[in-house]
PDB file of N, CA, C and O in Angstrom:
ATOM      1  N   MET A   1       0.840  -1.169   0.000  1.00  0.00           N
ATOM      2  CA  MET A   1       0.000   0.000   0.000  1.00  0.00           C
ATOM      3  C   MET A   1       0.892   1.241   0.000  1.00  0.00           C
ATOM      4  O   MET A   1       1.884   1.278   0.728  1.00  0.00           O
ATOM      5  N   GLN A   2       0.568   2.234  -0.783  1.00  0.00           N
ATOM      6  CA  GLN A   2       1.363   3.449  -0.861  1.00  0.00           C
ATOM      7  C   GLN A   2       0.858   4.493   0.118  1.00  0.00           C
ATOM      8  O   GLN A   2      -0.351   4.689   0.243  1.00  0.00           O
ATOM      9  N   GLY A   3       1.759   5.161   0.811  1.00  0.00           N
ATOM     10  CA  GLY A   3       1.419   6.239   1.748  1.00  0.00           C
ATOM     11  C   GLY A   3       1.784   7.578   1.141  1.00  0.00           C
ATOM     12  O   GLY A   3       1.856   7.726  -0.079  1.00  0.00           O
ATOM     13  N   ARG A   4       2.013   8.545   2.004  1.00  0.00           N
ATOM     14  CA  ARG A   4       2.394   9.883   1.556  1.00  0.00           C
ATOM     15  C   ARG A   4       3.725   9.854   0.822  1.00  0.00           C
ATOM     16  O   ARG A   4       4.635   9.122   1.212  1.00  0.00           O
ATOM     17  N   GLY A   5       3.841  10.633  -0.222  1.00  0.00           N
ATOM     18  CA  GLY A   5       5.097  10.764  -0.945  1.00  0.00           C
ATOM     19  C   GLY A   5       5.559   9.471  -1.591  1.00  0.00           C
ATOM     20  O   GLY A   5       6.752   9.294  -1.836  1.00  0.00           O
ATOM     21  N   GLY A   6       4.635   8.570  -1.868  1.00  0.00           N
ATOM     22  CA  GLY A   6       4.997   7.312  -2.505  1.00  0.00           C
ATOM     23  C   GLY A   6       5.593   6.292  -1.552  1.00  0.00           C
ATOM     24  O   GLY A   6       6.003   5.214  -1.983  1.00  0.00           O
ATOM     25  N   ALA A   7       5.648   6.611  -0.261  1.00  0.00           N
ATOM     26  CA  ALA A   7       6.193   5.664   0.716  1.00  0.00           C
ATOM     27  C   ALA A   7       5.220   4.513   0.922  1.00  0.00           C
ATOM     28  O   ALA A   7       4.005   4.700   0.860  1.00  0.00           O
ATOM     29  N   MET A   8       5.753   3.331   1.165  1.00  0.00           N
ATOM     30  CA  MET A   8       4.925   2.160   1.384  1.00  0.00           C
ATOM     31  C   MET A   8       4.440   2.156   2.830  1.00  0.00           C
ATOM     32  O   MET A   8       5.201   2.488   3.739  1.00  0.00           O
ATOM     33  N   THR A   9       3.186   1.783   3.049  1.00  0.00           N
ATOM     34  CA  THR A   9       2.627   1.646   4.384  1.00  0.00           C
ATOM     35  C   THR A   9       2.222   0.199   4.591  1.00  0.00           C
ATOM     36  O   THR A   9       1.482  -0.361   3.783  1.00  0.00           O
ATOM     37  N   LEU A  10       2.699  -0.409   5.664  1.00  0.00           N
ATOM     38  CA  LEU A  10       2.344  -1.779   6.015  1.00  0.00           C
ATOM     39  C   LEU A  10       1.596  -1.761   7.344  1.00  0.00           C
ATOM     40  O   LEU A  10       1.927  -0.981   8.237  1.00  0.00           O
ATOM     41  N   HIS A  11       0.603  -2.606   7.471  1.00  0.00           N
ATOM     42  CA  HIS A  11      -0.080  -2.805   8.746  1.00  0.00           C
ATOM     43  C   HIS A  11       0.164  -4.249   9.131  1.00  0.00           C
ATOM     44  O   HIS A  11      -0.272  -5.166   8.435  1.00  0.00           O
ATOM     45  N   VAL A  12       0.862  -4.452  10.243  1.00  0.00           N
ATOM     46  CA  VAL A  12       1.270  -5.781  10.675  1.00  0.00           C
ATOM     47  C   VAL A  12       0.833  -5.971  12.122  1.00  0.00           C
ATOM     48  O   VAL A  12       1.046  -5.095  12.959  1.00  0.00           O
ATOM     49  N   LYS A  13       0.220  -7.117  12.414  1.00  0.00           N
ATOM     50  CA  LYS A  13      -0.079  -7.472  13.795  1.00  0.00           C
ATOM     51  C   LYS A  13       0.975  -8.462  14.248  1.00  0.00           C
ATOM     52  O   LYS A  13       1.361  -9.355  13.495  1.00  0.00           O
ATOM     53  N   THR A  14       1.437  -8.305  15.472  1.00  0.00           N
ATOM     54  CA  THR A  14       2.430  -9.207  16.029  1.00  0.00           C
ATOM     55  C   THR A  14       2.151  -9.370  17.507  1.00  0.00           C
ATOM     56  O   THR A  14       1.229  -8.751  18.037  1.00  0.00           O
ATOM     57  N   ARG A  15       2.921 -10.181  18.165  1.00  0.00           N
ATOM     58  CA  ARG A  15       2.731 -10.447  19.590  1.00  0.00           C
ATOM     59  C   ARG A  15       3.977  -9.988  20.331  1.00  0.00           C
ATOM     60  O   ARG A  15       5.089 -10.099  19.813  1.00  0.00           O
ATOM     61  N   VAL A  16       3.794  -9.473  21.542  1.00  0.00           N
ATOM     62  CA  VAL A  16       4.933  -9.093  22.368  1.00  0.00           C
ATOM     63  C   VAL A  16       5.605 -10.369  22.854  1.00  0.00           C
ATOM     64  O   VAL A  16       4.964 -11.237  23.447  1.00  0.00           O
ATOM     65  N   LEU A  17       6.885 -10.469  22.599  1.00  0.00           N
ATOM     66  CA  LEU A  17       7.678 -11.651  22.930  1.00  0.00           C
ATOM     67  C   LEU A  17       8.263 -11.531  24.337  1.00  0.00           C
ATOM     68  O   LEU A  17       8.234 -10.455  24.934  1.00  0.00           O
ATOM     69  N   PRO A  18       8.790 -12.631  24.864  1.00  0.00           N
ATOM     70  CA  PRO A  18       9.449 -12.554  26.171  1.00  0.00           C
ATOM     71  C   PRO A  18      10.495 -11.440  26.178  1.00  0.00           C
ATOM     72  O   PRO A  18      11.187 -11.204  25.187  1.00  0.00           O
ATOM     73  N   GLY A  19      10.587 -10.777  27.299  1.00  0.00           N
ATOM     74  CA  GLY A  19      11.516  -9.646  27.394  1.00  0.00           C
ATOM     75  C   GLY A  19      10.909  -8.378  26.834  1.00  0.00           C
ATOM     76  O   GLY A  19      11.624  -7.407  26.584  1.00  0.00           O
ATOM     77  N   ASN A  20       9.577  -8.371  26.629  1.00  0.00           N
ATOM     78  CA  ASN A  20       8.864  -7.207  26.077  1.00  0.00           C
ATOM     79  C   ASN A  20       9.410  -6.798  24.717  1.00  0.00           C
ATOM     80  O   ASN A  20       9.473  -5.610  24.402  1.00  0.00           O
ATOM     81  N   ARG A  21       9.803  -7.774  23.917  1.00  0.00           N
ATOM     82  CA  ARG A  21      10.329  -7.516  22.578  1.00  0.00           C
ATOM     83  C   ARG A  21       9.223  -7.671  21.553  1.00  0.00           C
ATOM     84  O   ARG A  21       8.270  -8.423  21.753  1.00  0.00           O
ATOM     85  N   ILE A  22       9.363  -6.955  20.465  1.00  0.00           N
ATOM     86  CA  ILE A  22       8.444  -7.053  19.325  1.00  0.00           C
ATOM     87  C   ILE A  22       9.286  -7.289  18.090  1.00  0.00           C
ATOM     88  O   ILE A  22      10.281  -6.600  17.863  1.00  0.00           O
ATOM     89  N   GLU A  23       8.886  -8.266  17.290  1.00  0.00           N
ATOM     90  CA  GLU A  23       9.607  -8.589  16.066  1.00  0.00           C
ATOM     91  C   GLU A  23       8.655  -8.430  14.894  1.00  0.00           C
ATOM     92  O   GLU A  23       7.520  -8.904  14.933  1.00  0.00           O
ATOM     93  N   VAL A  24       9.126  -7.763  13.859  1.00  0.00           N
ATOM     94  CA  VAL A  24       8.322  -7.558  12.646  1.00  0.00           C
ATOM     95  C   VAL A  24       9.129  -8.066  11.472  1.00  0.00           C
ATOM     96  O   VAL A  24      10.293  -7.705  11.300  1.00  0.00           O
ATOM     97  N   THR A  25       8.504  -8.904  10.667  1.00  0.00           N
ATOM     98  CA  THR A  25       9.135  -9.400   9.452  1.00  0.00           C
ATOM     99  C   THR A  25       8.290  -8.933   8.274  1.00  0.00           C
ATOM    100  O   THR A  25       7.078  -9.144   8.249  1.00  0.00           O
ATOM    101  N   ALA A  26       8.931  -8.302   7.304  1.00  0.00           N
ATOM    102  CA  ALA A  26       8.224  -7.813   6.122  1.00  0.00           C
ATOM    103  C   ALA A  26       9.104  -8.082   4.901  1.00  0.00           C
ATOM    104  O   ALA A  26      10.114  -7.412   4.686  1.00  0.00           O
ATOM    105  N   ALA A  27       8.710  -9.052   4.125  1.00  0.00           N
ATOM    106  CA  ALA A  27       9.511  -9.493   2.980  1.00  0.00           C
ATOM    107  C   ALA A  27       9.695  -8.396   1.935  1.00  0.00           C
ATOM    108  O   ALA A  27      10.685  -8.406   1.202  1.00  0.00           O
ATOM    109  N   ASN A  28       8.766  -7.457   1.854  1.00  0.00           N
ATOM    110  CA  ASN A  28       8.852  -6.435   0.810  1.00  0.00           C
ATOM    111  C   ASN A  28       9.647  -5.197   1.245  1.00  0.00           C
ATOM    112  O   ASN A  28       9.642  -4.187   0.541  1.00  0.00           O
ATOM    113  N   LEU A  29      10.328  -5.263   2.392  1.00  0.00           N
ATOM    114  CA  LEU A  29      11.230  -4.182   2.795  1.00  0.00           C
ATOM    115  C   LEU A  29      12.663  -4.620   2.532  1.00  0.00           C
ATOM    116  O   LEU A  29      13.000  -5.797   2.663  1.00  0.00           O
ATOM    117  N   ARG A  30      13.503  -3.656   2.157  1.00  0.00           N
ATOM    118  CA  ARG A  30      14.907  -3.961   1.870  1.00  0.00           C
ATOM    119  C   ARG A  30      15.738  -3.857   3.136  1.00  0.00           C
ATOM    120  O   ARG A  30      15.510  -2.986   3.975  1.00  0.00           O
ATOM    121  N   GLU A  31      16.693  -4.746   3.262  1.00  0.00           N
ATOM    122  CA  GLU A  31      17.624  -4.690   4.379  1.00  0.00           C
ATOM    123  C   GLU A  31      18.332  -3.348   4.379  1.00  0.00           C
ATOM    124  O   GLU A  31      18.788  -2.888   3.332  1.00  0.00           O
ATOM    125  N   GLY A  32      18.431  -2.712   5.542  1.00  0.00           N
ATOM    126  CA  GLY A  32      19.097  -1.419   5.659  1.00  0.00           C
ATOM    127  C   GLY A  32      18.188  -0.232   5.374  1.00  0.00           C
ATOM    128  O   GLY A  32      18.598   0.914   5.558  1.00  0.00           O
ATOM    129  N   GLU A  33      16.970  -0.484   4.930  1.00  0.00           N
ATOM    130  CA  GLU A  33      16.027   0.582   4.610  1.00  0.00           C
ATOM    131  C   GLU A  33      15.530   1.245   5.903  1.00  0.00           C
ATOM    132  O   GLU A  33      15.261   0.555   6.886  1.00  0.00           O
ATOM    133  N   ASP A  34      15.410   2.568   5.904  1.00  0.00           N
ATOM    134  CA  ASP A  34      14.863   3.286   7.051  1.00  0.00           C
ATOM    135  C   ASP A  34      13.349   3.146   7.049  1.00  0.00           C
ATOM    136  O   ASP A  34      12.709   3.327   6.013  1.00  0.00           O
ATOM    137  N   VAL A  35      12.775   2.827   8.198  1.00  0.00           N
ATOM    138  CA  VAL A  35      11.330   2.702   8.345  1.00  0.00           C
ATOM    139  C   VAL A  35      10.901   3.398   9.629  1.00  0.00           C
ATOM    140  O   VAL A  35      11.720   3.667  10.507  1.00  0.00           O
ATOM    141  N   GLU A  36       9.625   3.681   9.725  1.00  0.00           N
ATOM    142  CA  GLU A  36       9.038   4.244  10.944  1.00  0.00           C
ATOM    143  C   GLU A  36       8.031   3.245  11.475  1.00  0.00           C
ATOM    144  O   GLU A  36       7.216   2.720  10.717  1.00  0.00           O
ATOM    145  N   VAL A  37       8.079   2.977  12.771  1.00  0.00           N
ATOM    146  CA  VAL A  37       7.193   1.995  13.386  1.00  0.00           C
ATOM    147  C   VAL A  37       6.348   2.693  14.441  1.00  0.00           C
ATOM    148  O   VAL A  37       6.877   3.404  15.295  1.00  0.00           O
ATOM    149  N   THR A  38       5.027   2.491  14.383  1.00  0.00           N
ATOM    150  CA  THR A  38       4.106   2.992  15.392  1.00  0.00           C
ATOM    151  C   THR A  38       3.461   1.777  16.050  1.00  0.00           C
ATOM    152  O   THR A  38       3.003   0.867  15.358  1.00  0.00           O
ATOM    153  N   ILE A  39       3.422   1.756  17.362  1.00  0.00           N
ATOM    154  CA  ILE A  39       2.867   0.610  18.077  1.00  0.00           C
ATOM    155  C   ILE A  39       1.606   1.036  18.813  1.00  0.00           C
ATOM    156  O   ILE A  39       1.598   2.040  19.526  1.00  0.00           O
ATOM    157  N   ARG A  40       0.535   0.258  18.633  1.00  0.00           N
ATOM    158  CA  ARG A  40      -0.744   0.521  19.297  1.00  0.00           C
ATOM    159  C   ARG A  40      -1.202  -0.786  19.922  1.00  0.00           C
ATOM    160  O   ARG A  40      -1.319  -1.797  19.230  1.00  0.00           O
ATOM    161  N   SER A  41      -1.461  -0.775  21.221  1.00  0.00           N
ATOM    162  CA  SER A  41      -1.918  -1.980  21.906  1.00  0.00           C
ATOM    163  C   SER A  41      -3.361  -2.265  21.512  1.00  0.00           C
ATOM    164  O   SER A  41      -4.190  -1.354  21.499  1.00  0.00           O
ATOM    165  N   LEU A  42      -3.670  -3.513  21.193  1.00  0.00           N
ATOM    166  CA  LEU A  42      -5.021  -3.909  20.837  1.00  0.00           C
ATOM    167  C   LEU A  42      -5.785  -4.437  22.039  1.00  0.00           C
ATOM    168  O   LEU A  42      -7.000  -4.621  21.965  1.00  0.00           O
ATOM    169  N   SER A  43      -5.088  -4.686  23.153  1.00  0.00           N
ATOM    170  CA  SER A  43      -5.729  -5.285  24.318  1.00  0.00           C
ATOM    171  C   SER A  43      -6.453  -4.272  25.184  1.00  0.00           C
ATOM    172  O   SER A  43      -7.372  -4.635  25.917  1.00  0.00           O
ATOM    173  N   GLY A  44      -6.061  -3.023  25.116  1.00  0.00           N
ATOM    174  CA  GLY A  44      -6.659  -2.017  25.982  1.00  0.00           C
ATOM    175  C   GLY A  44      -6.121  -2.087  27.396  1.00  0.00           C
ATOM    176  O   GLY A  44      -6.488  -1.263  28.233  1.00  0.00           O
ATOM    177  N   ASN A  45      -5.251  -3.061  27.687  1.00  0.00           N
ATOM    178  CA  ASN A  45      -4.697  -3.223  29.027  1.00  0.00           C
ATOM    179  C   ASN A  45      -3.365  -2.511  29.208  1.00  0.00           C
ATOM    180  O   ASN A  45      -2.855  -2.422  30.325  1.00  0.00           O
ATOM    181  N   ALA A  46      -2.809  -2.014  28.142  1.00  0.00           N
ATOM    182  CA  ALA A  46      -1.491  -1.389  28.230  1.00  0.00           C
ATOM    183  C   ALA A  46      -1.588  -0.081  29.010  1.00  0.00           C
ATOM    184  O   ALA A  46      -2.603   0.614  28.975  1.00  0.00           O
ATOM    185  N   ALA A  47      -0.519   0.229  29.705  1.00  0.00           N
ATOM    186  CA  ALA A  47      -0.461   1.495  30.437  1.00  0.00           C
ATOM    187  C   ALA A  47      -0.503   2.642  29.440  1.00  0.00           C
ATOM    188  O   ALA A  47      -0.125   2.482  28.280  1.00  0.00           O
ATOM    189  N   SER A  48      -0.958   3.783  29.893  1.00  0.00           N
ATOM    190  CA  SER A  48      -1.001   4.948  29.018  1.00  0.00           C
ATOM    191  C   SER A  48       0.402   5.261  28.538  1.00  0.00           C
ATOM    192  O   SER A  48       1.341   5.294  29.333  1.00  0.00           O
ATOM    193  N   PRO A  49       0.550   5.491  27.235  1.00  0.00           N
ATOM    194  CA  PRO A  49       1.878   5.811  26.731  1.00  0.00           C
ATOM    195  C   PRO A  49       2.310   7.189  27.225  1.00  0.00           C
ATOM    196  O   PRO A  49       1.464   8.028  27.537  1.00  0.00           O
ATOM    197  N   PRO A  50       3.606   7.426  27.297  1.00  0.00           N
ATOM    198  CA  PRO A  50       4.053   8.751  27.701  1.00  0.00           C
ATOM    199  C   PRO A  50       3.548   9.785  26.702  1.00  0.00           C
ATOM    200  O   PRO A  50       3.378   9.494  25.518  1.00  0.00           O
ATOM    201  N   ARG A  51       3.318  10.970  27.188  1.00  0.00           N
ATOM    202  CA  ARG A  51       2.844  12.026  26.306  1.00  0.00           C
ATOM    203  C   ARG A  51       3.919  12.354  25.281  1.00  0.00           C
ATOM    204  O   ARG A  51       5.091  12.514  25.621  1.00  0.00           O
ATOM    205  N   GLY A  52       3.513  12.450  24.041  1.00  0.00           N
ATOM    206  CA  GLY A  52       4.438  12.787  22.976  1.00  0.00           C
ATOM    207  C   GLY A  52       4.470  14.288  22.739  1.00  0.00           C
ATOM    208  O   GLY A  52       3.722  15.041  23.363  1.00  0.00           O
ATOM    209  N   ILE A  53       5.324  14.709  21.850  1.00  0.00           N
ATOM    210  CA  ILE A  53       5.485  16.131  21.564  1.00  0.00           C
ATOM    211  C   ILE A  53       4.204  16.732  21.012  1.00  0.00           C
ATOM    212  O   ILE A  53       3.891  17.885  21.309  1.00  0.00           O
ATOM    213  N   LEU A  54       3.451  15.975  20.210  1.00  0.00           N
ATOM    214  CA  LEU A  54       2.206  16.521  19.663  1.00  0.00           C
ATOM    215  C   LEU A  54       1.170  16.737  20.758  1.00  0.00           C
ATOM    216  O   LEU A  54       0.418  17.711  20.719  1.00  0.00           O
ATOM    217  N   ASP A  55       1.125  15.821  21.746  1.00  0.00           N
ATOM    218  CA  ASP A  55       0.228  16.019  22.881  1.00  0.00           C
ATOM    219  C   ASP A  55       0.606  17.286  23.637  1.00  0.00           C
ATOM    220  O   ASP A  55      -0.255  18.075  24.024  1.00  0.00           O
ATOM    221  N   TYR A  56       1.909  17.467  23.839  1.00  0.00           N
ATOM    222  CA  TYR A  56       2.389  18.662  24.528  1.00  0.00           C
ATOM    223  C   TYR A  56       2.006  19.922  23.752  1.00  0.00           C
ATOM    224  O   TYR A  56       1.502  20.883  24.334  1.00  0.00           O
ATOM    225  N   LEU A  57       2.244  19.917  22.446  1.00  0.00           N
ATOM    226  CA  LEU A  57       1.911  21.095  21.639  1.00  0.00           C
ATOM    227  C   LEU A  57       0.413  21.376  21.659  1.00  0.00           C
ATOM    228  O   LEU A  57      -0.008  22.532  21.698  1.00  0.00           O
ATOM    229  N   ASP A  58      -0.394  20.305  21.630  1.00  0.00           N
ATOM    230  CA  ASP A  58      -1.841  20.485  21.689  1.00  0.00           C
ATOM    231  C   ASP A  58      -2.284  21.073  23.018  1.00  0.00           C
ATOM    232  O   ASP A  58      -3.330  21.719  23.090  1.00  0.00           O
ATOM    233  N   SER A  59      -1.497  20.857  24.081  1.00  0.00           N
ATOM    234  CA  SER A  59      -1.870  21.366  25.394  1.00  0.00           C
ATOM    235  C   SER A  59      -1.539  22.845  25.565  1.00  0.00           C
ATOM    236  O   SER A  59      -2.036  23.488  26.489  1.00  0.00           O
ATOM    237  N   LEU A  60      -0.709  23.383  24.687  1.00  0.00           N
ATOM    238  CA  LEU A  60      -0.334  24.795  24.775  1.00  0.00           C
ATOM    239  C   LEU A  60      -1.501  25.677  24.360  1.00  0.00           C
ATOM    240  O   LEU A  60      -2.390  25.240  23.629  1.00  0.00           O
ATOM    241  N   PRO A  61      -1.495  26.915  24.827  1.00  0.00           N
ATOM    242  CA  PRO A  61      -2.568  27.826  24.419  1.00  0.00           C
ATOM    243  C   PRO A  61      -2.631  27.918  22.896  1.00  0.00           C
ATOM    244  O   PRO A  61      -1.614  28.078  22.220  1.00  0.00           O
ATOM    245  N   SER A  62      -3.813  27.815  22.393  1.00  0.00           N
ATOM    246  CA  SER A  62      -4.029  27.798  20.952  1.00  0.00           C
ATOM    247  C   SER A  62      -3.958  29.203  20.367  1.00  0.00           C
ATOM    248  O   SER A  62      -4.219  30.196  21.046  1.00  0.00           O
ATOM    249  N   HIS A  63      -3.596  29.257  19.083  1.00  0.00           N
ATOM    250  CA  HIS A  63      -3.612  30.545  18.397  1.00  0.00           C
ATOM    251  C   HIS A  63      -5.049  31.026  18.172  1.00  0.00           C
ATOM    252  O   HIS A  63      -5.268  32.139  17.694  1.00  0.00           O
ATOM    253  N   HIS A  64      -6.031  30.176  18.520  1.00  0.00           N
ATOM    254  CA  HIS A  64      -7.433  30.553  18.375  1.00  0.00           C
ATOM    255  C   HIS A  64      -7.953  31.313  19.589  1.00  0.00           C
ATOM    256  O   HIS A  64      -9.130  31.670  19.641  1.00  0.00           O
ATOM    257  N   LYS A  65      -7.083  31.563  20.566  1.00  0.00           N
ATOM    258  CA  LYS A  65      -7.491  32.290  21.757  1.00  0.00           C
ATOM    259  C   LYS A  65      -7.764  33.741  21.403  1.00  0.00           C
ATOM    260  O   LYS A  65      -7.196  34.289  20.458  1.00  0.00           O
ATOM    261  N   THR A  66      -8.636  34.339  22.172  1.00  0.00           N
ATOM    262  CA  THR A  66      -8.946  35.756  21.950  1.00  0.00           C
ATOM    263  C   THR A  66      -7.830  36.604  22.524  1.00  0.00           C
ATOM    264  O   THR A  66      -7.023  36.129  23.324  1.00  0.00           O
ATOM    265  N   GLN A  67      -7.788  37.835  22.122  1.00  0.00           N
ATOM    266  CA  GLN A  67      -6.785  38.759  22.650  1.00  0.00           C
ATOM    267  C   GLN A  67      -6.951  38.898  24.160  1.00  0.00           C
ATOM    268  O   GLN A  67      -5.963  38.996  24.887  1.00  0.00           O
ATOM    269  N   GLN A  68      -8.178  38.906  24.626  1.00  0.00           N
ATOM    270  CA  GLN A  68      -8.437  39.012  26.060  1.00  0.00           C
ATOM    271  C   GLN A  68      -7.839  37.811  26.808  1.00  0.00           C
ATOM    272  O   GLN A  68      -7.270  37.974  27.887  1.00  0.00           O
ATOM    273  N   GLN A  69      -7.968  36.615  26.238  1.00  0.00           N
ATOM    274  CA  GLN A  69      -7.385  35.431  26.872  1.00  0.00           C
ATOM    275  C   GLN A  69      -5.859  35.510  26.886  1.00  0.00           C
ATOM    276  O   GLN A  69      -5.226  35.158  27.881  1.00  0.00           O
ATOM    277  N   TRP A  70      -5.273  35.970  25.785  1.00  0.00           N
ATOM    278  CA  TRP A  70      -3.813  36.116  25.738  1.00  0.00           C
ATOM    279  C   TRP A  70      -3.357  37.153  26.754  1.00  0.00           C
ATOM    280  O   TRP A  70      -2.332  36.970  27.412  1.00  0.00           O
ATOM    281  N   ASP A  71      -4.107  38.238  26.886  1.00  0.00           N
ATOM    282  CA  ASP A  71      -3.762  39.269  27.868  1.00  0.00           C
ATOM    283  C   ASP A  71      -3.779  38.693  29.283  1.00  0.00           C
ATOM    284  O   ASP A  71      -2.929  39.032  30.105  1.00  0.00           O
ATOM    285  N   GLU A  72      -4.753  37.819  29.565  1.00  0.00           N
ATOM    286  CA  GLU A  72      -4.840  37.180  30.879  1.00  0.00           C
ATOM    287  C   GLU A  72      -3.645  36.246  31.102  1.00  0.00           C
ATOM    288  O   GLU A  72      -3.079  36.226  32.195  1.00  0.00           O
ATOM    289  N   TYR A  73      -3.256  35.473  30.082  1.00  0.00           N
ATOM    290  CA  TYR A  73      -2.060  34.629  30.197  1.00  0.00           C
ATOM    291  C   TYR A  73      -0.838  35.480  30.505  1.00  0.00           C
ATOM    292  O   TYR A  73      -0.049  35.149  31.390  1.00  0.00           O
ATOM    293  N   GLU A  74      -0.686  36.557  29.784  1.00  0.00           N
ATOM    294  CA  GLU A  74       0.466  37.438  29.971  1.00  0.00           C
ATOM    295  C   GLU A  74       0.448  38.048  31.373  1.00  0.00           C
ATOM    296  O   GLU A  74       1.495  38.160  32.010  1.00  0.00           O
ATOM    297  N   ARG A  75      -0.731  38.443  31.859  1.00  0.00           N
ATOM    298  CA  ARG A  75      -0.848  39.014  33.205  1.00  0.00           C
ATOM    299  C   ARG A  75      -0.413  37.987  34.252  1.00  0.00           C
ATOM    300  O   ARG A  75       0.334  38.313  35.174  1.00  0.00           O
ATOM    301  N   GLN A  76      -0.884  36.744  34.104  1.00  0.00           N
ATOM    302  CA  GLN A  76      -0.527  35.691  35.061  1.00  0.00           C
ATOM    303  C   GLN A  76       0.972  35.378  34.995  1.00  0.00           C
ATOM    304  O   GLN A  76       1.618  35.162  36.020  1.00  0.00           O
ATOM    305  N   PHE A  77       1.501  35.358  33.793  1.00  0.00           N
ATOM    306  CA  PHE A  77       2.926  35.096  33.611  1.00  0.00           C
ATOM    307  C   PHE A  77       3.753  36.201  34.259  1.00  0.00           C
ATOM    308  O   PHE A  77       4.735  35.918  34.946  1.00  0.00           O
ATOM    309  N   GLN A  78       3.366  37.451  34.046  1.00  0.00           N
ATOM    310  CA  GLN A  78       4.086  38.580  34.624  1.00  0.00           C
ATOM    311  C   GLN A  78       3.991  38.549  36.146  1.00  0.00           C
ATOM    312  O   GLN A  78       4.958  38.866  36.839  1.00  0.00           O
ATOM    313  N   GLN A  79       2.836  38.172  36.659  1.00  0.00           N
ATOM    314  CA  GLN A  79       2.647  38.056  38.110  1.00  0.00           C
ATOM    315  C   GLN A  79       3.607  37.000  38.678  1.00  0.00           C
ATOM    316  O   GLN A  79       4.212  37.209  39.729  1.00  0.00           O
ATOM    317  N   GLU A  80       3.739  35.879  37.985  1.00  0.00           N
ATOM    318  CA  GLU A  80       4.663  34.832  38.417  1.00  0.00           C
ATOM    319  C   GLU A  80       6.103  35.328  38.379  1.00  0.00           C
ATOM    320  O   GLU A  80       6.869  35.088  39.313  1.00  0.00           O
ATOM    321  N   ARG A  81       6.477  36.022  37.300  1.00  0.00           N
ATOM    322  CA  ARG A  81       7.837  36.564  37.189  1.00  0.00           C
ATOM    323  C   ARG A  81       8.127  37.546  38.318  1.00  0.00           C
ATOM    324  O   ARG A  81       9.216  37.542  38.891  1.00  0.00           O
ATOM    325  N   ASN A  82       7.141  38.389  38.632  1.00  0.00           N
ATOM    326  CA  ASN A  82       7.330  39.381  39.699  1.00  0.00           C
ATOM    327  C   ASN A  82       7.549  38.694  41.052  1.00  0.00           C
ATOM    328  O   ASN A  82       8.275  39.211  41.901  1.00  0.00           O
ATOM    329  N   SER A  83       6.924  37.535  41.251  1.00  0.00           N
ATOM    330  CA  SER A  83       7.082  36.831  42.525  1.00  0.00           C
ATOM    331  C   SER A  83       8.505  36.289  42.694  1.00  0.00           C
ATOM    332  O   SER A  83       8.949  36.063  43.820  1.00  0.00           O
ATOM    333  N   TRP A  84       9.213  36.082  41.599  1.00  0.00           N
ATOM    334  CA  TRP A  84      10.591  35.588  41.681  1.00  0.00           C
ATOM    335  C   TRP A  84      11.537  36.632  42.236  1.00  0.00           C
ATOM    336  O   TRP A  84      12.561  36.298  42.832  1.00  0.00           O
ATOM    337  N   ASP A  85      11.192  37.908  42.039  1.00  0.00           N
ATOM    338  CA  ASP A  85      12.068  39.009  42.439  1.00  0.00           C
ATOM    339  C   ASP A  85      11.968  39.331  43.917  1.00  0.00           C
ATOM    340  O   ASP A  85      12.735  40.148  44.426  1.00  0.00           O
ATOM    341  N   ARG A  86      11.054  38.714  44.596  1.00  0.00           N
ATOM    342  CA  ARG A  86      10.851  39.046  46.020  1.00  0.00           C
ATOM    343  C   ARG A  86      11.884  38.394  46.890  1.00  0.00           C
ATOM    344  O   ARG A  86      11.862  38.567  48.109  1.00  0.00           O
TER     345      ARG A  86
END
């Protein structure tokens, strides 16, 4: 299956092996080829994954905030900075 930019996309199910290892075999990939692997637990029992950079960026104040909201953020930030000088 072709993905973005002509890159191949494979969907493979596998099992976690002893030692919490995962092995993927794909005959249509070349040895030494760079690939990206995303892992998603199908059991629902896995612990929550650590927050990634996109989660962090999504948690930041959005550019969709009103000027009044940005002014309030700036006021709170300045108040915090002023407390450091005491």
